[in-house]
C-alpha positions in Angstrom: -6.0 -9.6 -10.1 -3.6 -12.1 -9.7 -3.1 -14.0 -6.4 -0.5 -11.5 -5.2 -1.9 -8.0 -5.0 1.4 -6.5 -3.9 3.1 -5.7 -7.3 0.3 -3.8 -8.7 -0.4 -2.0 -5.4 3.4 -1.0 -5.2 3.2 0.4 -8.6 0.1 2.1 -8.2 1.5 3.8 -4.9 4.6 4.7 -6.7 3.1 6.4 -9.5 0.5 8.2 -7.2 3.4 9.5 -5.2 5.2 10.5 -8.6 8.3 8.6 -7.7 10.6 6.7 -9.8 11.4 3.3 -9.2 14.9 4.3 -8.5 14.1 7.0 -6.2 11.9 5.1 -4.2 14.4 2.2 -3.8 17.2 4.9 -2.8 14.5 6.5 -0.3 14.2 3.0 1.5 17.8 2.3 1.7 18.9 0.5 -1.4 22.0 1.1 -3.1 21.3 3.6 -5.8 22.9 1.2 -8.5 20.7 -1.6 -7.9 17.4 0.4 -6.7 15.7 0.6 -10.1 16.3 -3.1 -11.0 15.1 -4.4 -7.5 12.0 -2.1 -7.5 11.0 -3.4 -11.1 11.4 -7.0 -9.9 8.8 -6.2 -7.1 6.5 -4.3 -9.3 6.7 -7.2 -12.0 6.2 -10.1 -9.2 9.6 -11.6 -9.7 10.4 -11.1 -6.1 8.2 -10.1 -3.0 9.5 -7.6 -0.8 9.6 -8.8 3.2 7.7 -7.3 5.7 10.4 -5.0 6.8 10.7 -3.8 3.1 7.0 -3.7 2.9 6.8 -1.4 6.2 9.7 1.2 4.5 7.7 1.2 1.3 4.5 1.9 2.9 6.0 4.8 4.9 7.6 6.2 1.9 4.7 5.9 0.0 2.2 7.2 2.7 0.0 4.2 2.5 -0.7 1.8 5.3 0.9 -1.6 5.1 -2.7 -3.0 4.7 -3.1 -1.3 1.2 -0.5 -3.8 -0.3 -2.9 -6.6 0.3 -6.1 -5.2 -1.1 -7.7 -7.1 -3.8 -9.5 -4.5 -5.6 -9.3 -0.7 -6.0 -12.1 0.1 -4.0 -10.6 -1.6 -0.8 -7.2 -0.1 -1.3 -8.6 3.3 -1.4 -10.6 2.8 1.4 -7.5 1.6 3.2 -5.5 4.9 2.4 -8.4 6.9 3.5 -9.3 5.2 7.0 -5.5 5.3 7.7 -5.7 9.5 7.1 -8.5 9.7 10.1 -7.7 10.3 13.5 -8.4 7.4 16.0 -11.5 9.0 17.1 -12.8 9.4 13.5 -11.7 5.8 12.8 -13.9 4.7 15.9 -16.8 6.5 14.7 -16.5 5.0 11.2 -16.4 1.4 12.6 -19.4 2.0 14.8 -21.3 3.5 11.6 -20.3 0.4 9.6 -21.6 -1.9 12.4 -24.8 -0.2 12.2 -25.0 -0.2 8.4 -24.4 -4.1 8.5 -27.1 -4.4 11.2 -29.8 -2.6 9.2 -28.9 -4.8 6.1 -29.5 -8.1 8.0 
């Protein structure tokens, strides 16, 4: 993967959600006339969305902000699945991971 994982993750999440570039742009407050072009620039890596825009994109696509920074597909999928868990389950998962790491030392 290239240095910046955001373009690929954005495109993957958008396609997974079944949303066009134009519709996604409009959903996060872009003008209808420029939404498709701006989203295309983000997905091609020509421009990088600022944090505020990334936050809006994450919410619209139903993914955590951390998803956009995952460098591999497995980490990206884990970020999505972990985000769906209630807090208590996240805490249990963290404890399990810590125990797993200790047993591998």
